[in-house]
N, C-alpha and C positions, 0 to 999 in steps of 0.2 A: 830593916827598911824596905827590903824587897817584899816582905810579907805585907807591909802596910801598903805598898804600891799596888800589889795584886788585889788587895781588898778593895782599894779605891777603884781599880779598873772594874772589878766585879760589880761594885756598887753602881758605877756609871752605866755599865752595860745593862744591869737589871733595870735601872731607872729608864734607860732609853727604850726598852721593850714593853713597858707598862702601857696599858691602853688609856690610862688616866693618871694624873699626879706625876707626870714625868718631868724631868729637868734636862737642860743642856748643860755643856761644859762651861763651868764658871771658873773664875780665876783663883778662888780661895775655897777651902773646905767650909768656911763660915757661910759664905754665899750660897754654896750648894745646899747646905742643911736648911738655911733660911728659905730658900725658894722651894725646896721639897716640902717643908712643913706647911707653907702656905698652899701649895698644890694639893697636898693630901687633905688639908682642911677643907678646900673647895670640893674636892672629890667626895669626901664624907658628907658634906651638905647635899650635894647632888644626889648622892646614893640614898640619903634619908628621903629625899622628894621621890626618887624613883621607887624605893620601898613602899611608900604610901600608894603610888599608882599601881605597883605590883600586887599589893594586898587587895586593892579594889578589883584589879583584873582576876586576881586568884579566886576572889569570891564569886566573881561571874563565871570563871572557869568551873568551880565547884558546882555552881548551879546548873551549868551546861552538862556536866557529868551526870548530875542528878536527873536532869530531864532525858538525857540519852539512855540512862539506865531504866528510868520509868518507861520510855518509849520502847526500849528493848523488851521489857517484861511485858508490856501491852502487846507488842507484836507477837511475842512468844506465846501468850495465851490465845491471841487471835488466830495464829497459824495452826496451833495444835488442836483447836476447837472446831475447825471447819469440817463440813461434810463434803465428801468427794463428789457428791452429785451436784453441788453447787459450784460449778467451775468458775463463775465470775468472782464469787467470794474468795475461793481459794487463789485464783490468779492475783487479785488484789492484795491478799496477805502476803503472798510470796514476793510480790513487787515491792512492798513495804520493807520486807527483810532484806532484799538484795540492795535497795537504794540506801538503807541505813548503813550496811556494811561498806558499800562503796564510799560513802561520805566519810566514815570513821577511818577507813584504810588510807584516805588521802592526807591525814594529819601529818604534821611535820615530825620527823624522827626526833626523839628525845636524845638520842646519841649525840647528834650535832651540838645541841644546847649543853649537854653534860660535859663534852670535850672542851668547849669554850670556857665553861665555868672551871673546870680542873686546870686549864691553863692559866687563868687569872689567879686561881688559889696558889698554884706553884709559883707564879711570878712574885705575888706578895710575900710568899714564904722566903724566897730568895732575897727579897728587899729587906725583910726583917733581920735575916741572918747577916746580911752585909752590914746593916746598921749596928747590929750587936757586936760585931768583930772589928769595929773601928778602933784603931790603937788609942790608948788613953792620952798619950803625949800629943795626938793631933787635935784633941779637944782642949784647947788652951785655956778656957775658962768654964765657969759653971753655966753661963748663958748658952755656950755651945752644947754642953751636956744636956741641959734642959730641952734645947731644941732637938737634939738626937732623941732623947726619951719621948718627946711629943710625937716625933715621926714614927717611932716604934709603935707608940699607943695607937695612933691613927691607922697605921698599916694593919695592926691586928684587929682593930674594930672593923675596918673594911673587909678584911679576909674573913672574919666570923660572920658578917652580914652576907658575903658571897656564899659561904658554906651553908647558912640557914636558908638562903634563897634556893640553892641547889637542892637541899633535902626536901624543901617544900614542894618544888617542881618534881622531884623524883616521886613523892608520894602521889601527886596528881597524875603523873605518868603511869604509875602502877594501877591507879584506879581506872584510867582511860584504858589500859591494857585489858583489865578485867572485862570492861564493857565491850571492847573490840573483839575479845575472844568469844564472848557470848553472842555477839552479833555474827561472828564468823560461823558459829555453830548453827545459828538460824539460817544464814545464808546457804550453807552446805545442805541443810534439810530442804530449803526452798528449791534448789536446783534439782533435788530428787523428785520433789512434787511437780516441778515444771515437766520433768521427763514423763511422769504419769499423766499430766494434762495433755501433752503432745501425743501420747499413745491414745488417750481417750478421744481426742479430736480427730486425728488422722489415721488411726490404726483400728482401734476396737469398734468405735461407733456405737450405736444403740439399735433399738428395734426399728424396723421399717415403718413408714407412716401408715401403710395399709394395715399393718398389725396393730398400730396404735389406734387406728379408727375402729377396728374390730373389737378392741378392748376400751371403747370410748368412755363408758361409765366409770371404770375403774381409774383411768387417767384423769378424769375430771375430779373424782373424789380426792385422788392423791394431790392434785394441783390445789385444790381448796385447802386441804390440810397443811401443805407447804407454805402457802400464802398466808394462812392464819398464823403459822408459827413464825414467819419472817417479818411480817408487816404489823401484826398486832401489837400495840403499845405494851411494854412491861408494866406489870402492877406495881412492883416494889422498887424498880430501878429505872432511871432515865437513860435512853439510848438516842445517839445522833442518827442512827441508821434505820429506824423503824418508827412507825407511828405518825404522829402529827407532822413531823419534819418532812417526810416523803410527800404527804399531801400539800404542804405549803409549797414544795418545789413546783408542782403543777400549777398552783395559783400563781406563783411568781412568774412562770413561763407565759401564762395566758396575759397577765397584766403587762408584762414587758413587751410581748409581741404586739399586742393592741396599741400600747403606747408608742412603740417604734413606728408602726404603720401610720398612726395619727400624725406623729411628729414629721415623718418623711412626706406625707401627703400636704400638710401645712407649708413646709419648705418648698416643695415643688409647685404648690398652687400659688403662694404669695411672695416668696423670697427670690425666686429666680427672675432676673431682669427680662423685660419684654423681647429685647434683641436676641435672645437666646431661645425664645419659644418659637420654634419653626414647626412646619407640618410633621417632619420626621420625629421632633421631639415629643409632639402630641401623640404620635402613634406609639412611640416608646415609653410613654409616661407611666403606664402601669407596671412595665418591667422595671423601670428605674426605681419606682416606689418600692417595689419588692426588694431590690438590691440595697437601696439606702436603708430600709428597715432592718434587713439582715445585718448590715454593717453596724447600725446603731445597737442592735441586739448583741452583736459580738463584742463590741467595745465595752458595753455596759457589764456584761458577764465577765469579761476579762478583768475589768477594774474590781469587780466584786471578788473574784477569785484571789487577786492580789492583796485586797485590803482585809479579808478575813484571816484570822490566826488560829481559832480553836474549833470552828465548825468544819470538821474534817469532810463530812458528807456534802455540805454546800460548796466547799472548796473543789472537791472532786467533780460534782455535778456541774457547777458553772464553768469549769474548765473544759469539760467535754462539750457543753452546750456551745461555748465560744468556738471551739473547733468546728463544730457542725455548722454554725452560722457562717464562718469563714468559707466553708465549702459552697454554701449557697451563694455567697458574695462573688467568689471567683468565678462560678459557672455562669451566673446571670450577667456579671460584668463583661465576661467574654463574649457572650451572645449580643449584648447591647452594642459593643464596640464593632463587632465584625458583621452583624447582619442589619439590613435595612428595616425601616419602620413596618413594612408589610409582612415581613417574615420572622420578626423577632419573637412574637407571641407563639408562633409555631414552634420555634426553637426551644423556647421555655417549656412548652408542653411536651416536647420530646424527652426532656430530662427530668420531668416530675416523678414518673414511676421509680426512677433510680434513687431520687432524693427521698421519696417516701420510705423505700426499703432502708436507706441509710438512717432515716430518723428512727425507724423501728429497732434497728440494731443499737443505735446510741441509747434509746429508751431501755433496752434490755440490760445494757451495761450500766447505766446510771442506777437503776433500782435493783441492780443484782438480781435479776430474774432467775428463779430456780430452773434447773435443767428440765424438769418435767413439764412445766408450763411452756418452756421454749420449744421442746419437742412437740408439744401439742399444738401450738399456735403458728409457729414461724413457717413451717412447710406450706400451710394453707394461705397465709399472707403472702409468701413468696410466689405461689402459683397465681394468685390474683394479680399481682404486680407484673409478672412475666406476660400474662395475656394482655394487661393493660399497656405495656410497653410495645407489644406487637401491633395493637390497635392504633396507638399513637404513631407508629411508623407508617402504617398503611394510609392514615389520614393525612399526614403532613409530609408525605414523601416528595411531593413536588414544590413544596414551599421553602425549603431550606437548602443550603449548599450541600454538595456532596461529601464534604469532610464531615459535617454533622450527621449526615445520614450514615456514614461509615461508623462514627463513634456510637450511633444509636443501635446499629445492627450488632456491633460488638457488645454493647450493654445488653442487648436482648440474649445474645448467645451466652454471655456470662451468667445472666439471671436464670436462663433456661438450664444450663449446666448445674448451677447451684441448687435450682429446684429438684433436679434429678437426684443430686447428692443428698439433699435433705430428705427426699422421699425414700431413699435407700437406707436412712437411719443415721447418716453423718451430718446432722443438723449444725453442729458447732463448726465443722469444716466449711459448710456452705456460708455460715455467718462471716467466717474469716476470709473466704474468697470474695464475698460481696464487698466487705469493707475495703479490702485491697483494691478492688476495681474503682470504687468510688474515690479513694485517694489517688489512684493512678489517673483516672479521668479528670480530676481536679488539676493535677499537674500538667496533663496534656492540654487542657484548655488554657492554662496559664502561659505555657510555652507557645501555643497557637496565637494568642492574642498578642503577645510579645512580638512574635514574628510580623504579624500584621502591622503593628505600630511601627516596627522598624522599617518595613516597606514604605509606609506613609511618610515616615521621617526622611527617608531616602529620596523619595519623589519630590518633596517639597524643599528640603534643606541642603541636599548634596548634589552639586553639578555633576554632569556626566564625566567630565575631564578632571574632576578633583583627584589630587594626589593623596598619599598616605598621611601627610601633615594635617589634612582636613578630615580624614576618614578613619583615623587609627582607633578612636574610641568605639565608633560604630562598628568597625571590623572586629574589635575585641569582643563585643557583645554577640555579633553575628557569627563569627567564626570560632569562638572559644567558649564564652559563657553559656550561650543557649545549647550548643551541642553537649557540653558537659552536664548541663542540667537535664537534658534529655537522657543521656547515658545513665545518670545517677537516679533518675525518676523511679525506675523500677525498684531499686533497692530502698529508696526513700519511702516510697508508698508502702512497701512490705513493712518497713520498720514503724511507719506511722500507724499502720493497721495494727501491728503487734502491740504498739503503745496504747492503743484504745482498750486492748484486752490485757494490758499489763504483762505482756510476754516479751518486753524488749531484751531482757536478759538472754532468753532462749534464742531470740532473733539475732542478737549480737554473736552468740556462739555459732550460729549458723553461718553467718558471714565470715567469722574467723576460722572456721573449721577447715583444716587443711586436708582436702579430699585426695591430693597427691602430696605425699610427705616423704620425700627421699633426701635426707640431709646430704649435702655435698653434691647433689645432682640437680634437683629442682623441687620447689615447694609451690603448691598452687592452692589458692583459696579465693572465695568471691571478692573479698575486699581488695586483694592484691590485683586481681583481674580488673576490677573497676578502676582502681588507681592507674593501672597501665593504660587503660582505654582513655581515661580522662587526661593523662599525661600526653597522649598522642595529639589531642586537640590543642593542648597548651603549646607543644612543640611546633604544631602545624602553623599556629598563629605567629609564634616567635620567629620562625623561619621566614614566613611571609613578610613580617615587619622588617627583618634584616635585609632581605632581598629588595623591598621596595625602598628602604633607606640607602642601600648601595646604588640602586638605579637612579635615585635622585642626585647622589653624589656625582655619579657619571655624567648626568645630564648638565649639572652645574659646571663640571670640569670641561665637558666638551662643547657646551653651549648648544646642544641639540637634543631633541626629545626623540629618543629611540627606545621603543618598548620591546625590542627582541630579546630573546633569552640567550645569555652568553655563557661560556664555560664557567666564569666566576660564579655566576648564580647557581649553576649545577653543583659546584664545588661547595658552596655554602649549604645547599640541601644536603649533600652527602655528609658533611660534617655534623649538621644539626641532627639528622636522623641517626647518625653513628652515636652521638651522645645519648639520644633517646634509647637506642638499643642497649647501650651500656647500662643505663639506669634501670631498664626493665630487667635485664639479667641479674643485677644486684638485688632488685626488689623481689625477684623470684628465687633468690638464693642459689643461683646457679654457681657451681664451683668455679672460682676465678682461676685456679691453677689448670683446671680442665679447659677453661676457655682459652687461656694462654697457649696451652699445648695444642689445642684444636686449631687455633688461629695460626700458630707457627707452621703446622703442617700444611694447612689450607693455603697459607701465603706462599709456601714453596711450590706446591702443585699449581696454584692459580698463576704464580709468576710464569711458569713454563706455558701453561695453557693459554694464558691471556697476554703472551708476548707482543702480539701485534696491537691489541687493545691498549696495553699500557704505552706502547711506542706512540700510538696515535694520540693518547692523552698528553704525553710530554711534549710532542710536536704541537699539538693544539695550544698548550701553554706558551710555547716558544713563538708560535704565530701571533698570538695576542700581545706578546710583550714588545713586538716591534714592527711586525710586517703587515699585519692586517687587524682590523677590529670590526665589530658589528656595525653595519651601515655603509662600509667601504664598497666602492664599485671596483671590481677587479676584471681582468681578462686573461684567460688561461685556456691554452689549446684551442683558441678561436672562439671561445665562449665568453661573452661578456654579461655580467650581472651584479646584482647587490648581495652582499653578504648579510644574511638575516639570522644565522645561528652557527655558533661554533660549540659543538658539544664534545664529549670525551672521545668520540670516535671520528667524526667527520665535520666538515665545513659545508653548510648548505648555502647554495648561491641561487637566487631567484633571477632568471634571465629576463631579457627584455621582452620576450614573448609570453612571459607568465609562467613558464615551466620552472621547476626546481631541480637543480642538479647537485648531487653530493660528491664532494671531493674528499677522499681519505686524507686526514691531516698529515700523514707521512708522505703521501704522494705530493700533496700541495706544497709542503715545505721544501721538497727537492726540485720543484719546477720553477722555471723563470717566468712567473706570472707577472703581470702588470697591474700595480694598484693605482687606479686612475684618480682617486680622491685623497691620496696620502698627503699631498703637498698642499694644494689650494683648491681642488675640486673642479679645475677647468682643464680641458684638453684642446689641442690644436686641430682646427678643421680646415681643410684645403678644398677650395671650391674653384672649379675651373670655368671661366666665362669666355665664350668666343664672340668676337665682334667683327664686323665686315672690314675688309681691307679699305683703307682709305679714311677710317674713322680716327679721330684725334684721341690718342690714348690717355693724355693728361686730362682731358675733359671728362672722359669715362671715369678715370681714377677718382676725381674729385666727386662726381656724382655718386659713385658707389660708397665711398667713405662717408660722404654727407648722410646718405640715406641710413646706412648701417648704424651710424653714430646716434640716431634717434631711437635705437631699439634698446631694450633692457635684458636681452638674452645672451650677452657676451661680456667678456671682461674688459671693462673700459680702460683699466690701468694698462693693459698690454696693447690696446688700440687695434686698428685695422691696417692690414698691409694689402696693397694691390701691385702685384709684380708682373712684368712682362715675361711670359713663359715660353712661348713658341710661335713660329710661323706655321699655322696649319694648312691643310689642304684647301679648306674653305673659309678659314677665319683666322683672325689674330688671336691667339689664346692668352688670356690673362689669368693670373692665379691670385685668388682672394684668400688671404690667411687671417683667421679669426679665432679667438679662444672662446669656446662655448662650455656651458656647464655639462659636467659629465653625466649627471643623473637625468638631464633632459636633453641629451645630445641630439637625438633624431628630430625632436620637435623644434629645437632652436636652429639647426642647420636648415630645416625646411622653411622656417620663417625668414631666415637670411636670404635664401635662394628666391623666395617668393618676392621679397622686396627688391633684390637686384634685378629680377625680371620686370617688376613694375617700373622701376626707375629708368631702365633702359627704353621701355615702351613709351613711357611718358615723354621721353626726350627725343624720340624718333631715331634711335640708334638701332640699326638693323643687327639682328642676331642671325647670321647666316646658319643654314642647315646643310648638311652634306648633300650634295646633288651632282649628277653625272649628265654631261651633254652627250646626246647621241646624234651623230652626223650620218645621215642616210645618202649614199652616193648613188645617183641614178645613171645607169649606163644605157647606151642605145642598143635596142633590141632589133635583131635581124628578123625581117618577116619570113615566115615559113615559105618553103619553096612551093610554088604552085604546082599542084598536080597536073 
């Protein structure tokens, strides 16, 4: 009986963990077997449908493997048949090899799928074993036995289908592995070729251009021969990369360029509403037409590159043409937005030489120009464009903003340096430098125009006193997004330039290269440094956001707008930048144990060295928790002023005469200073008024109270008191007691005194002033004795 109970428990446990066909605890074995049979039958039906879908997907997978294998073989033939002197062709072949391996290496591991299948096979095996070992006396009739046998049959069929599916997937995986290994071999070879290309561009170079000119007939002959070999259509085989298709590309460019210009002209001439056609618009119309035509051309070529599937040359060419058209769009759009109608044409002319050089470079790349022809033609073209750039600067120097003149001078310097490099024999290096600067200039123009648009948006939409609830998105763009974009623009332009020449793999290696690699100490690479710089802008914005939010909360709590910096805000900064420093240390793989040890030692030494500083910090926190806050008016050591900052070291008090006095937090904490605004913001003022003897005091009291009651510079709740103070030498002295505002004490007391003086004068009440009566006694003078 115990054995049967154990079998039933194993059966129930096995059924409970199956992914499908599972049952729950039923009251009898008959019900359990019945429900199990029905569930297994449903699972079998679903599995048959899934098998049909799997076979369809498997056929597609087989075709995909076949296409990848064919592509791998094509790339292999292309890669091993290239001539080293055709750098563009070699770089394209290497890029195809690295992209194929990168795509194949990202496929899901078969090990995960295999483990899942093995687990299901094992589970169904346990189910079959549990069904087979059910004690005969538990199967009370033949119906239960038939049901049990049906369950066993269905479980075995399902298990066999899973096994067959697993074996089929295993075969596919093995075929995929063969293709991936072949792609890996090509990728390794491509990386070696990339190293040779790098040396040929930046290290070895070629003959100087002066030597090329001295051997001009031979270079012209070699160029003709290479062009004939490269572009003459094959007689017995059709190629996508030579012959009529290359000529068709130029026809396509001409037709689409003319069509884009005509379309943009028609739109600007007839579709723009009259109310938008201003004098400025008319002056910018030609530039707008060029920008619109470039945008139409870029969109058209981008759509074509995405729609084509088999024309590899056209896909590559239209993609590069689309990128170049977008460069024109960005630069011209930036000039149209930033410059006025009188200077936009001059601005466009300043950038034309750079764009012409860029087009030449893109043209070389699209048609895979042989190195010999590049070395023969590009230095001369570059020299002409450099002189052209200088002439454009001289002509339009006074018509454009200083920023554009700055960019133009940098363009001239880059072009001149590239010209020198090309004439020295490093033509491909000059090409790489120029395309980098064109990409960098495009990004600079983009960032510049975004800055200008942000300033215009700020002037029109954001009030001067707007808080962070209104400006958080603007601040995010201004303080975080644009600085990060400016930081990453150099790396992005380099990567973009490398992409044009299919050198992205090599560029990626450069950015990831660990030029300082000391495991356990520090690891430095360009991508890590750029990440740290970008993270600094992110933390700067987040800290600003938290501080502004905290200040809003304080304003809501205290019902006063106080923009002074408090110790709490400084603490928020220290915590935020502390987190940033920790992230930077982790990113640079600085040894955490070493950091902990260093920080422990430093904390001990700093604790002794900064005893007074820490003491002031804690006293500052204590002051803020109860005794004083930003904006309070205090009086200490005879000095009265408003607290406008409590930092980690001292409390800054702005006195009534405009000077700023700093009290150390520890000293201020131990002094008996007076907080004048802690309770209600009013202080008692005692004003002595003298009236002539014989004046009715009650009448004077009524007059003074009535006049002061009409003022708004005192606390009306506490009222005004006029007391008999003293019998003076020249007057009866009255004491006027009134509560005035602490922050405007001097002005309020002066106003009250002026009104007291006025009301006494208006009512003819004498205000005696100290006087002294001098009595001169005249005595009889004895006449002098007569001589």
